[in-house]
PASEBA-1860 file (N, C-alpha, C; in nm, 3 decimals):
! residues 290
1> XXXXXXXX> 0.081/-0.119/-0.007/0.003/-0.003/-0.006/0.083/0.127/0.006 ~ 0.197/0.125/0.083/0.281/0.235/0.087/0.357/0.265/-0.047 ~ 0.393/0.165/-0.120/0.470/0.182/-0.238/0.366/0.238/-0.352 ~ 0.251/0.183/-0.341/0.138/0.233/-0.441/0.119/0.375/-0.411 ~ 0.104/0.411/-0.292/0.080/0.558/-0.249/0.193/0.645/-0.294 ~ 0.317/0.586/-0.284/0.432/0.676/-0.316/0.445/0.694/-0.464 ~ 0.399/0.594/-0.531/0.403/0.603/-0.683/0.292/0.708/-0.730 ~ 0.184/0.692/-0.670/0.075/0.788/-0.702/0.119/0.930/-0.676
9> XXXXXXXX> 0.187/0.949/-0.559/0.240/1.073/-0.523/0.332/1.130/-0.625 ~ 0.420/1.044/-0.678/0.522/1.088/-0.782/0.453/1.118/-0.914 ~ 0.335/1.046/-0.946/0.263/1.077/-1.053/0.197/1.220/-1.041 ~ 0.136/1.250/-0.932/0.075/1.372/-0.912/0.172/1.485/-0.913 ~ 0.285/1.492/-0.843/0.376/1.578/-0.848/0.440/1.602/-0.983 ~ 0.465/1.493/-1.061/0.535/1.499/-1.183/0.452/1.567/-1.289 ~ 0.324/1.512/-1.300/0.236/1.570/-1.405/0.193/1.715/-1.369 ~ 0.183/1.741/-1.236/0.146/1.873/-1.192/0.250/1.971/-1.228
17> XXXXXXXX> 0.382/1.933/-1.213/0.494/2.019/-1.253/0.493/2.053/-1.402 ~ 0.453/1.949/-1.474/0.454/1.982/-1.625/0.350/2.096/-1.663 ~ 0.232/2.077/-1.600/0.131/2.177/-1.626/0.159/2.307/-1.570 ~ 0.233/2.312/-1.459/0.259/2.447/-1.391/0.372/2.514/-1.477 ~ 0.448/2.443/-1.555/0.558/2.494/-1.617/0.524/2.605/-1.718 ~ 0.423/2.576/-1.800/0.376/2.680/-1.897/0.347/2.813/-1.832 ~ 0.277/2.792/-1.716/0.234/2.923/-1.643/0.352/2.993/-1.579 ~ 0.446/2.919/-1.521/0.564/2.975/-1.463/0.652/3.057/-1.561
25> XXXXXXXX> 0.663/3.003/-1.681/0.749/3.065/-1.778/0.701/3.205/-1.822 ~ 0.568/3.237/-1.797/0.511/3.361/-1.849/0.532/3.473/-1.749 ~ 0.578/3.444/-1.629/0.578/3.548/-1.522/0.724/3.609/-1.518 ~ 0.728/3.737/-1.521/0.872/3.797/-1.514/0.936/3.801/-1.373 ~ 1.062/3.801/-1.357/1.130/3.815/-1.243/1.124/3.952/-1.187 ~ 1.070/3.975/-1.069/1.065/4.100/-1.016/1.176/4.136/-0.902 ~ 1.269/4.042/-0.895/1.369/4.052/-0.788/1.328/4.009/-0.653 ~ 1.418/3.952/-0.570/1.394/3.921/-0.441/1.293/3.798/-0.443
33> XXXXXXXX> 1.227/3.763/-0.316/1.130/3.678/-0.300/0.990/3.740/-0.293 ~ 0.903/3.723/-0.379/0.777/3.802/-0.381/0.664/3.686/-0.370 ~ 0.592/3.684/-0.257/0.481/3.589/-0.243/0.373/3.614/-0.334 ~ 0.364/3.732/-0.388/0.248/3.764/-0.487/0.279/3.679/-0.605 ~ 0.389/3.636/-0.628/0.413/3.545/-0.752/0.327/3.425/-0.761 ~ 0.296/3.360/-0.647/0.198/3.259/-0.639/0.061/3.292/-0.664 ~ 0.029/3.416/-0.627/-0.105/3.469/-0.642/-0.132/3.496/-0.795 ~ -0.028/3.542/-0.863/-0.041/3.563/-1.009/-0.046/3.436/-1.075
41> XXXXXXXX> 0.039/3.343/-1.044/0.033/3.206/-1.115/-0.104/3.144/-1.095 ~ -0.167/3.150/-0.977/-0.291/3.086/-0.941/-0.401/3.133/-1.030 ~ -0.392/3.237/-1.104/-0.488/3.288/-1.194/-0.488/3.209/-1.318 ~ -0.384/3.127/-1.355/-0.382/3.063/-1.476/-0.428/2.923/-1.456 ~ -0.509/2.871/-1.540/-0.578/2.740/-1.510/-0.486/2.630/-1.514 ~ -0.381/2.630/-1.602/-0.280/2.518/-1.595/-0.210/2.503/-1.457 ~ -0.179/2.632/-1.405/-0.112/2.625/-1.273/-0.215/2.577/-1.165 ~ -0.341/2.617/-1.180/-0.440/2.580/-1.077/-0.455/2.419/-1.084
49> XXXXXXXX> -0.473/2.366/-1.196/-0.481/2.225/-1.214/-0.350/2.148/-1.152 ~ -0.243/2.204/-1.198/-0.113/2.155/-1.138/-0.124/2.157/-0.976 ~ -0.162/2.260/-0.917/-0.180/2.265/-0.780/-0.279/2.155/-0.723 ~ -0.372/2.135/-0.793/-0.467/2.033/-0.759/-0.393/1.891/-0.760 ~ -0.317/1.867/-0.859/-0.243/1.741/-0.876/-0.133/1.745/-0.758 ~ -0.079/1.855/-0.712/0.026/1.862/-0.615/-0.047/1.811/-0.481 ~ -0.178/1.859/-0.470/-0.251/1.822/-0.339/-0.264/1.683/-0.341 ~ -0.313/1.605/-0.459/-0.323/1.469/-0.453/-0.190/1.404/-0.428
57> XXXXXXXX> -0.089/1.454/-0.479/0.048/1.405/-0.457/0.080/1.401/-0.311 ~ 0.052/1.519/-0.243/0.084/1.534/-0.091/0.001/1.430/-0.017 ~ -0.127/1.416/-0.045/-0.201/1.316/0.035/-0.152/1.178/0.022 ~ -0.114/1.145/-0.110/-0.052/1.016/-0.124/0.099/0.996/-0.052 ~ 0.160/1.109/-0.060/0.289/1.095/0.027/0.259/1.084/0.171 ~ 0.155/1.158/0.223/0.131/1.140/0.363/0.105/0.995/0.400 ~ 0.027/0.939/0.313/-0.024/0.797/0.329/0.097/0.702/0.328 ~ 0.194/0.736/0.224/0.304/0.645/0.201/0.386/0.655/0.333
65> XXXXXXXX> 0.401/0.776/0.390/0.493/0.794/0.506/0.438/0.721/0.633 ~ 0.309/0.669/0.627/0.265/0.597/0.736/0.332/0.460/0.749 ~ 0.377/0.408/0.632/0.427/0.265/0.636/0.568/0.256/0.576 ~ 0.623/0.367/0.514/0.761/0.353/0.450/0.858/0.446/0.523 ~ 0.990/0.414/0.515/1.078/0.505/0.559/1.101/0.629/0.487 ~ 1.144/0.734/0.556/1.140/0.867/0.480/1.241/0.865/0.361 ~ 1.346/0.781/0.376/1.441/0.786/0.261/1.379/0.717/0.132 ~ 1.286/0.624/0.163/1.222/0.562/0.046/1.129/0.666/-0.020
73> XXXXXXXX> 1.050/0.719/0.061/0.947/0.817/0.015/1.009/0.937/-0.065 ~ 1.119/0.998/0.001/1.180/1.102/-0.053/1.251/1.069/-0.187 ~ 1.305/0.946/-0.197/1.361/0.902/-0.325/1.252/0.895/-0.438 ~ 1.141/0.855/-0.399/1.025/0.836/-0.496/0.990/0.983/-0.533 ~ 0.984/1.077/-0.448/0.964/1.214/-0.483/1.057/1.275/-0.582 ~ 1.189/1.245/-0.552/1.291/1.289/-0.656/1.253/1.216/-0.790 ~ 1.214/1.096/-0.790/1.177/1.021/-0.899/1.069/1.080/-0.995 ~ 0.993/1.179/-0.935/0.878/1.239/-1.003/0.935/1.307/-1.125
81> XXXXXXXX> 1.069/1.346/-1.139/1.125/1.408/-1.249/1.122/1.305/-1.376 ~ 1.120/1.182/-1.350/1.107/1.084/-1.452/0.960/1.093/-1.514 ~ 0.860/1.101/-1.417/0.732/1.119/-1.455/0.709/1.251/-1.544 ~ 0.774/1.356/-1.489/0.756/1.478/-1.564/0.823/1.470/-1.700 ~ 0.935/1.405/-1.712/1.002/1.394/-1.840/0.903/1.323/-1.934 ~ 0.847/1.210/-1.897/0.773/1.128/-1.992/0.641/1.202/-2.017 ~ 0.577/1.264/-1.924/0.462/1.340/-1.938/0.485/1.453/-2.033 ~ 0.593/1.514/-2.038/0.629/1.621/-2.127/0.619/1.586/-2.276
89> XXXXXXXX> 0.642/1.462/-2.308/0.630/1.402/-2.457/0.500/1.452/-2.517 ~ 0.383/1.414/-2.457/0.252/1.445/-2.523/0.200/1.591/-2.491 ~ 0.240/1.632/-2.365/0.183/1.763/-2.324/0.258/1.884/-2.370 ~ 0.393/1.862/-2.397/0.476/1.982/-2.442/0.546/1.961/-2.557 ~ 0.544/1.841/-2.622/0.603/1.816/-2.733/0.755/1.799/-2.726 ~ 0.802/1.762/-2.613/0.949/1.743/-2.582/0.999/1.618/-2.628 ~ 1.113/1.610/-2.683/1.164/1.477/-2.721/1.281/1.440/-2.636 ~ 1.279/1.323/-2.585/1.387/1.277/-2.487/1.498/1.215/-2.569
97> XXXXXXXX> 1.612/1.237/-2.519/1.738/1.187/-2.588/1.769/1.044/-2.521 ~ 1.849/0.981/-2.580/1.891/0.858/-2.528/1.939/0.847/-2.379 ~ 2.011/0.953/-2.350/2.072/0.970/-2.213/1.954/0.992/-2.121 ~ 1.855/1.064/-2.158/1.743/1.094/-2.075/1.655/0.969/-2.047 ~ 1.632/0.892/-2.151/1.569/0.770/-2.136/1.646/0.667/-2.045 ~ 1.767/0.671/-2.050/1.848/0.587/-1.966/1.837/0.643/-1.817 ~ 1.825/0.771/-1.796/1.807/0.830/-1.667/1.667/0.795/-1.609 ~ 1.562/0.788/-1.699/1.429/0.745/-1.660/1.435/0.598/-1.611
105> XXXXXXXX> 1.509/0.511/-1.697/1.523/0.367/-1.658/1.606/0.361/-1.523 ~ 1.695/0.443/-1.500/1.771/0.444/-1.368/1.688/0.470/-1.252 ~ 1.603/0.565/-1.268/1.507/0.597/-1.166/1.419/0.482/-1.127 ~ 1.368/0.415/-1.231/1.278/0.313/-1.217/1.343/0.190/-1.146 ~ 1.468/0.163/-1.196/1.543/0.043/-1.128/1.576/0.072/-0.990 ~ 1.624/0.193/-0.969/1.655/0.239/-0.831/1.550/0.228/-0.732 ~ 1.432/0.277/-0.779/1.307/0.267/-0.689/1.257/0.135/-0.673 ~ 1.273/0.044/-0.764/1.239/-0.092/-0.749/1.326/-0.162/-0.651
113> XXXXXXXX> 1.454/-0.134/-0.649/1.559/-0.182/-0.548/1.519/-0.143/-0.408 ~ 1.489/-0.018/-0.404/1.446/0.043/-0.277/1.321/-0.033/-0.222 ~ 1.222/-0.045/-0.301/1.101/-0.105/-0.261/1.125/-0.242/-0.208 ~ 1.225/-0.321/-0.278/1.251/-0.447/-0.229/1.336/-0.459/-0.101 ~ 1.394/-0.350/-0.072/1.490/-0.348/0.052/1.418/-0.278/0.161 ~ 1.314/-0.198/0.146/1.271/-0.110/0.247/1.193/-0.207/0.351 ~ 1.230/-0.170/0.484/1.152/-0.235/0.587/1.024/-0.168/0.618 ~ 0.934/-0.234/0.675/0.798/-0.177/0.705/0.814/-0.092/0.838
121> XXXXXXXX> 0.775/0.029/0.826/0.788/0.129/0.924/0.644/0.160/0.977 ~ 0.636/0.189/1.108/0.523/0.233/1.183/0.521/0.384/1.200 ~ 0.418/0.434/1.254/0.410/0.574/1.277/0.398/0.594/1.438 ~ 0.515/0.560/1.502/0.510/0.564/1.644/0.526/0.708/1.683 ~ 0.447/0.748/1.803/0.462/0.892/1.847/0.613/0.923/1.879 ~ 0.651/1.040/1.854/0.787/1.084/1.881/0.768/1.189/2.006 ~ 0.883/1.227/2.072/0.880/1.326/2.162/0.838/1.462/2.119 ~ 0.768/1.530/2.200/0.716/1.668/2.158/0.842/1.756/2.119
129> XXXXXXXX> 0.961/1.736/2.182/1.070/1.817/2.151/1.110/1.788/1.999 ~ 1.095/1.687/1.944/1.127/1.661/1.804/1.037/1.737/1.715 ~ 0.914/1.752/1.743/0.810/1.831/1.664/0.852/1.973/1.674 ~ 0.893/2.032/1.788/0.937/2.167/1.805/1.058/2.193/1.724 ~ 1.149/2.095/1.712/1.267/2.103/1.634/1.236/2.121/1.487 ~ 1.136/2.045/1.449/1.099/2.046/1.305/1.042/2.200/1.279 ~ 0.952/2.250/1.370/0.901/2.380/1.351/1.008/2.482/1.356 ~ 1.110/2.470/1.438/1.221/2.557/1.436/1.301/2.554/1.298
137> XXXXXXXX> 1.319/2.427/1.244/1.374/2.413/1.113/1.292/2.481/1.002 ~ 1.166/2.475/1.014/1.078/2.534/0.923/1.102/2.684/0.915 ~ 1.098/2.746/1.036/1.123/2.887/1.053/1.268/2.925/0.999 ~ 1.367/2.844/1.029/1.505/2.865/0.979/1.513/2.865/0.833 ~ 1.436/2.773/0.765/1.436/2.772/0.623/1.369/2.884/0.568 ~ 1.270/2.934/0.634/1.201/3.050/0.571/1.285/3.172/0.578 ~ 1.362/3.194/0.705/1.444/3.303/0.721/1.564/3.300/0.626 ~ 1.627/3.180/0.608/1.752/3.164/0.521/1.703/3.185/0.380
145> XXXXXXXX> 1.601/3.127/0.338/1.559/3.140/0.187/1.525/3.282/0.159 ~ 1.453/3.352/0.253/1.421/3.497/0.216/1.553/3.579/0.204 ~ 1.652/3.554/0.295/1.773/3.623/0.293/1.849/3.588/0.161 ~ 1.838/3.455/0.118/1.914/3.420/-0.011/1.846/3.482/-0.127 ~ 1.715/3.516/-0.125/1.650/3.581/-0.227/1.681/3.718/-0.243 ~ 1.743/3.787/-0.148/1.783/3.929/-0.160/1.922/3.942/-0.213 ~ 1.995/3.828/-0.222/2.137/3.836/-0.275/2.135/3.832/-0.419 ~ 2.217/3.917/-0.480/2.226/3.925/-0.624/2.347/3.830/-0.667
153> XXXXXXXX> 2.344/3.794/-0.795/2.456/3.715/-0.848/2.414/3.568/-0.881 ~ 2.509/3.482/-0.927/2.490/3.350/-0.966/2.466/3.261/-0.844 ~ 2.515/3.293/-0.729/2.493/3.205/-0.620/2.360/3.192/-0.569 ~ 2.277/3.301/-0.586/2.150/3.324/-0.531/2.055/3.196/-0.570 ~ 2.029/3.163/-0.698/1.945/3.059/-0.747/1.962/2.918/-0.680 ~ 2.095/2.877/-0.687/2.117/2.741/-0.621/2.096/2.738/-0.470 ~ 2.129/2.860/-0.409/2.099/2.865/-0.265/1.961/2.856/-0.232 ~ 1.870/2.940/-0.312/1.724/2.929/-0.304/1.680/2.784/-0.329
161> XXXXXXXX> 1.739/2.715/-0.424/1.706/2.571/-0.443/1.737/2.484/-0.316 ~ 1.851/2.517/-0.260/1.892/2.440/-0.133/1.788/2.462/-0.028 ~ 1.752/2.582/0.003/1.658/2.600/0.106/1.513/2.549/0.074 ~ 1.474/2.552/-0.064/1.346/2.494/-0.111/1.354/2.342/-0.082 ~ 1.464/2.277/-0.106/1.483/2.131/-0.086/1.475/2.090/0.049 ~ 1.544/2.181/0.141/1.536/2.149/0.286/1.391/2.164/0.340 ~ 1.321/2.266/0.282/1.185/2.284/0.325/1.096/2.171/0.276 ~ 1.112/2.107/0.164/1.040/1.998/0.129/1.066/1.876/0.214
169> XXXXXXXX> 1.190/1.869/0.249/1.233/1.770/0.351/1.165/1.778/0.487 ~ 1.153/1.909/0.537/1.070/1.938/0.656/0.940/1.891/0.644 ~ 0.883/1.925/0.527/0.733/1.889/0.501/0.721/1.725/0.517 ~ 0.810/1.651/0.465/0.808/1.503/0.472/0.822/1.453/0.613 ~ 0.922/1.518/0.685/0.947/1.487/0.823/0.833/1.517/0.923 ~ 0.780/1.635/0.893/0.664/1.667/0.972/0.538/1.577/0.947 ~ 0.515/1.550/0.833/0.404/1.470/0.796/0.418/1.329/0.864 ~ 0.538/1.276/0.865/0.581/1.151/0.925/0.531/1.148/1.077
177> XXXXXXXX> 0.554/1.254/1.144/0.530/1.247/1.292/0.386/1.299/1.333 ~ 0.313/1.325/1.241/0.180/1.366/1.276/0.098/1.231/1.278 ~ 0.062/1.201/1.409/-0.005/1.069/1.422/-0.162/1.076/1.455 ~ -0.196/1.194/1.523/-0.330/1.216/1.555/-0.385/1.311/1.462 ~ -0.486/1.281/1.384/-0.550/1.372/1.282/-0.675/1.440/1.325 ~ -0.707/1.437/1.459/-0.819/1.512/1.508/-0.794/1.648/1.498 ~ -0.897/1.736/1.485/-0.869/1.888/1.472/-0.795/1.942/1.588 ~ -0.840/1.904/1.711/-0.780/1.966/1.829/-0.619/1.933/1.831
185> XXXXXXXX> -0.595/1.800/1.802/-0.451/1.758/1.803/-0.374/1.824/1.695 ~ -0.429/1.842/1.581/-0.363/1.910/1.476/-0.330/2.067/1.505 ~ -0.427/2.129/1.568/-0.409/2.270/1.605/-0.311/2.291/1.707 ~ -0.278/2.186/1.792/-0.179/2.207/1.901/-0.045/2.123/1.876 ~ -0.034/2.082/1.756/0.088/2.007/1.723/0.185/2.095/1.640 ~ 0.307/2.123/1.704/0.407/2.198/1.625/0.438/2.155/1.484 ~ 0.433/2.022/1.470/0.458/1.970/1.338/0.367/2.015/1.230 ~ 0.241/2.040/1.274/0.140/2.091/1.165/0.189/2.228/1.118
193> XXXXXXXX> 0.223/2.309/1.207/0.273/2.437/1.165/0.404/2.437/1.083 ~ 0.492/2.349/1.121/0.609/2.327/1.048/0.579/2.272/0.909 ~ 0.488/2.192/0.887/0.459/2.147/0.755/0.393/2.254/0.669 ~ 0.307/2.341/0.725/0.239/2.452/0.650/0.347/2.552/0.612 ~ 0.429/2.591/0.708/0.537/2.692/0.696/0.626/2.653/0.574 ~ 0.678/2.536/0.594/0.786/2.477/0.513/0.728/2.464/0.374 ~ 0.602/2.404/0.361/0.541/2.380/0.230/0.527/2.511/0.155 ~ 0.477/2.614/0.215/0.459/2.744/0.150/0.581/2.799/0.094
201> XXXXXXXX> 0.682/2.821/0.193/0.805/2.891/0.155/0.884/2.801/0.057 ~ 0.884/2.669/0.071/0.954/2.599/-0.025/0.921/2.615/-0.175 ~ 0.784/2.597/-0.192/0.721/2.613/-0.318/0.763/2.764/-0.374 ~ 0.755/2.862/-0.284/0.790/3.001/-0.330/0.934/3.007/-0.360 ~ 1.021/2.951/-0.278/1.175/2.963/-0.302/1.207/2.881/-0.433 ~ 1.148/2.777/-0.460/1.175/2.693/-0.578/1.130/2.772/-0.699 ~ 1.008/2.827/-0.712/0.965/2.906/-0.821/1.045/3.033/-0.846 ~ 1.094/3.096/-0.735/1.177/3.208/-0.754/1.323/3.172/-0.809
209> XXXXXXXX> 1.371/3.066/-0.754/1.497/3.011/-0.812/1.494/2.976/-0.946 ~ 1.389/2.919/-0.993/1.371/2.886/-1.139/1.364/3.003/-1.225 ~ 1.308/3.113/-1.174/1.297/3.238/-1.248/1.433/3.297/-1.270 ~ 1.517/3.290/-1.162/1.644/3.370/-1.169/1.763/3.284/-1.204 ~ 1.753/3.160/-1.217/1.876/3.078/-1.243/1.848/2.965/-1.339 ~ 1.951/2.883/-1.367/1.930/2.771/-1.452/1.845/2.668/-1.389 ~ 1.757/2.607/-1.472/1.675/2.508/-1.425/1.746/2.391/-1.375 ~ 1.844/2.340/-1.456/1.918/2.225/-1.413/1.986/2.245/-1.282
217> XXXXXXXX> 2.047/2.354/-1.258/2.130/2.376/-1.134/2.032/2.380/-1.005 ~ 1.925/2.455/-1.024/1.821/2.476/-0.909/1.757/2.347/-0.878 ~ 1.724/2.265/-0.977/1.650/2.152/-0.951/1.741/2.044/-0.894 ~ 1.859/2.040/-0.946/1.954/1.933/-0.888/1.979/1.960/-0.747 ~ 1.995/2.091/-0.702/2.022/2.112/-0.558/1.893/2.092/-0.483 ~ 1.780/2.104/-0.534/1.656/2.069/-0.467/1.651/1.919/-0.438 ~ 1.687/1.848/-0.544/1.682/1.691/-0.532/1.773/1.655/-0.418 ~ 1.890/1.703/-0.419/1.993/1.656/-0.312/1.951/1.692/-0.179
225> XXXXXXXX> 1.900/1.814/-0.160/1.854/1.872/-0.032/1.739/1.803/0.022 ~ 1.637/1.774/-0.068/1.514/1.713/-0.013/1.530/1.554/0.021 ~ 1.632/1.493/-0.033/1.653/1.360/-0.025/1.752/1.318/0.091 ~ 1.877/1.368/0.079/1.980/1.329/0.159/1.965/1.364/0.316 ~ 1.950/1.498/0.333/1.941/1.539/0.479/1.825/1.478/0.541 ~ 1.695/1.499/0.493/1.581/1.426/0.551/1.585/1.287/0.565 ~ 1.646/1.219/0.487/1.666/1.066/0.495/1.763/1.032/0.613 ~ 1.865/1.119/0.627/1.962/1.092/0.741/1.881/1.125/0.863
233> XXXXXXXX> 1.795/1.228/0.880/1.722/1.254/0.998/1.620/1.138/1.030 ~ 1.566/1.080/0.916/1.463/0.971/0.936/1.542/0.844/0.993 ~ 1.666/0.820/0.956/1.730/0.700/1.001/1.792/0.722/1.148 ~ 1.837/0.857/1.171/1.890/0.880/1.305/1.797/0.898/1.413 ~ 1.691/0.989/1.370/1.596/1.033/1.465/1.465/0.952/1.480 ~ 1.414/0.912/1.362/1.292/0.835/1.366/1.314/0.687/1.358 ~ 1.426/0.643/1.348/1.457/0.496/1.348/1.416/0.419/1.212 ~ 1.428/0.489/1.099/1.402/0.422/0.978/1.512/0.318/0.945
241> XXXXXXXX> 1.484/0.228/0.865/1.582/0.130/0.830/1.535/0.041/0.720 ~ 1.625/-0.050/0.673/1.594/-0.148/0.568/1.576/-0.288/0.629 ~ 1.525/-0.378/0.551/1.514/-0.517/0.585/1.642/-0.575/0.644 ~ 1.643/-0.654/0.742/1.768/-0.721/0.787/1.853/-0.781/0.668 ~ 1.971/-0.734/0.665/2.068/-0.796/0.565/2.042/-0.726/0.421 ~ 1.953/-0.625/0.413/1.941/-0.562/0.283/1.976/-0.410/0.287 ~ 2.055/-0.380/0.385/2.097/-0.241/0.389/2.173/-0.196/0.256 ~ 2.260/-0.290/0.209/2.336/-0.258/0.097/2.251/-0.241/-0.034
249> XXXXXXXX> 2.136/-0.311/-0.033/2.046/-0.296/-0.150/1.971/-0.160/-0.147 ~ 1.929/-0.135/-0.027/1.868/0.003/-0.002/1.947/0.122/-0.046 ~ 2.088/0.106/-0.009/2.179/0.216/-0.032/2.199/0.221/-0.184 ~ 2.205/0.100/-0.257/2.229/0.097/-0.397/2.115/0.154/-0.475 ~ 1.988/0.118/-0.426/1.866/0.173/-0.489/1.852/0.307/-0.473 ~ 1.887/0.365/-0.356/1.882/0.504/-0.329/1.974/0.589/-0.421 ~ 2.103/0.549/-0.438/2.198/0.615/-0.511/2.155/0.606/-0.670 ~ 2.112/0.496/-0.707/2.081/0.479/-0.856/1.958/0.566/-0.889
257> XXXXXXXX> 1.869/0.571/-0.792/1.739/0.648/-0.821/1.771/0.797/-0.823 ~ 1.862/0.855/-0.717/1.885/0.992/-0.717/1.971/1.030/-0.825 ~ 2.077/0.935/-0.869/2.158/0.974/-0.981/2.077/0.992/-1.113 ~ 1.976/0.909/-1.130/1.890/0.929/-1.242/1.811/1.049/-1.233 ~ 1.764/1.088/-1.119/1.689/1.213/-1.107/1.771/1.335/-1.138 ~ 1.896/1.338/-1.092/1.979/1.444/-1.112/2.015/1.461/-1.272 ~ 2.013/1.340/-1.341/2.029/1.348/-1.486/1.909/1.418/-1.551 ~ 1.803/1.412/-1.486/1.670/1.469/-1.536/1.646/1.607/-1.471
265> XXXXXXXX> 1.741/1.666/-1.428/1.715/1.793/-1.351/1.653/1.908/-1.441 ~ 1.669/1.894/-1.574/1.620/2.012/-1.647/1.471/2.008/-1.651 ~ 1.420/1.892/-1.616/1.268/1.874/-1.611/1.205/1.922/-1.495 ~ 1.293/1.999/-1.407/1.235/2.062/-1.293/1.139/2.177/-1.336 ~ 1.157/2.228/-1.454/1.065/2.325/-1.527/1.080/2.303/-1.667 ~ 0.979/2.313/-1.735/0.975/2.290/-1.881/0.912/2.400/-1.954 ~ 0.957/2.409/-2.081/0.883/2.510/-2.169/0.846/2.438/-2.296 ~ 0.743/2.474/-2.366/0.710/2.400/-2.486/0.825/2.398/-2.579
273> XXXXXXXX> 0.826/2.298/-2.674/0.930/2.287/-2.764/0.939/2.414/-2.837 ~ 1.072/2.466/-2.860/1.087/2.588/-2.945/1.106/2.715/-2.854 ~ 1.056/2.710/-2.718/1.089/2.830/-2.655/1.232/2.826/-2.597 ~ 1.278/2.945/-2.571/1.418/2.954/-2.531/1.421/2.909/-2.382 ~ 1.530/2.844/-2.350/1.544/2.802/-2.202/1.653/2.887/-2.140 ~ 1.626/2.891/-2.004/1.726/2.977/-1.920/1.749/3.111/-1.980 ~ 1.631/3.172/-2.020/1.644/3.317/-2.074/1.693/3.408/-1.968 ~ 1.760/3.519/-2.008/1.790/3.616/-1.910/1.677/3.676/-1.830
281> XXXXXXXX> 1.704/3.693/-1.709/1.590/3.745/-1.614/1.599/3.894/-1.602 ~ 1.694/3.962/-1.654/1.706/4.103/-1.646/1.755/4.157/-1.774 ~ 1.712/4.283/-1.806/1.743/4.345/-1.928/1.857/4.435/-1.910 ~ 1.977/4.416/-1.981/2.094/4.491/-1.952/2.059/4.647/-1.974 ~ 2.122/4.732/-1.890/2.092/4.872/-1.897/2.181/4.924/-2.011 ~ 2.131/5.027/-2.080/2.202/5.093/-2.178/2.260/5.227/-2.130 ~ 2.383/5.257/-2.190/2.438/5.377/-2.137/2.371/5.509/-2.208 ~ 2.350/5.605/-2.131/2.287/5.725/-2.183/2.368/5.785/-2.298
289> XX> 2.306/5.845/-2.386/2.368/5.906/-2.504/2.445/6.029/-2.453 ~ 2.575/6.042/-2.515/2.651/6.141/-2.486/2.669/6.234/-2.600
END
């Protein structure tokens, strides 16, 4: 059940990203981190449908985290780039090269190995202090990402991607430790607010980073940040693990899947075939006539 939910999550995120791409490409970069960007994008139907698919993806991810280790679920989320790449063929007229088909196959093989090696995880309650730490991490991601958005130069986009990836990781970790879904419990659980804060700012930082920098660079940083660090926290803090004797297979599957996702980094955002990619985000100033 967990594997099925994780795959549905990847499908929702992957196809949603493809639909959102057309809308995102039409918005100009206004500098810094502007929350109104999401408001403007929400007015476009493709972006709105993409958000709906993102919501489906999140619900499926939440279900998957009930029974799977964080490192498995996060690897599947990184694998949604393979879904995006394949979905882009009919939706955006994109042609995949042999290297990219190999990357799609790599993601599929890696996730299959992970599924075979992953141990069954429960959703045991954790200490309240852990939930507060996650809320603190969400706030730190928000502050750090906002500061990165004010920086000019080539370093800003990948740094924004890094904070976006960390935020997506906090979302997964927070969802994992939410065990009581009653209204009262949700309102008093620090992990609930960690999830909401991290989810909003991560989406904003990712969109801003894509506007200001190269798609491949930003997306690759997001993939690394949203998989490696949260997976480590899952193993050390939440007690995630593989089946006895299959740790090596889990590690191999994780590495193969993430390597394939990184090869597909350009599909973190797409444009219809024929549009320029990585276009300049600012117009060079001209010297006044003398």
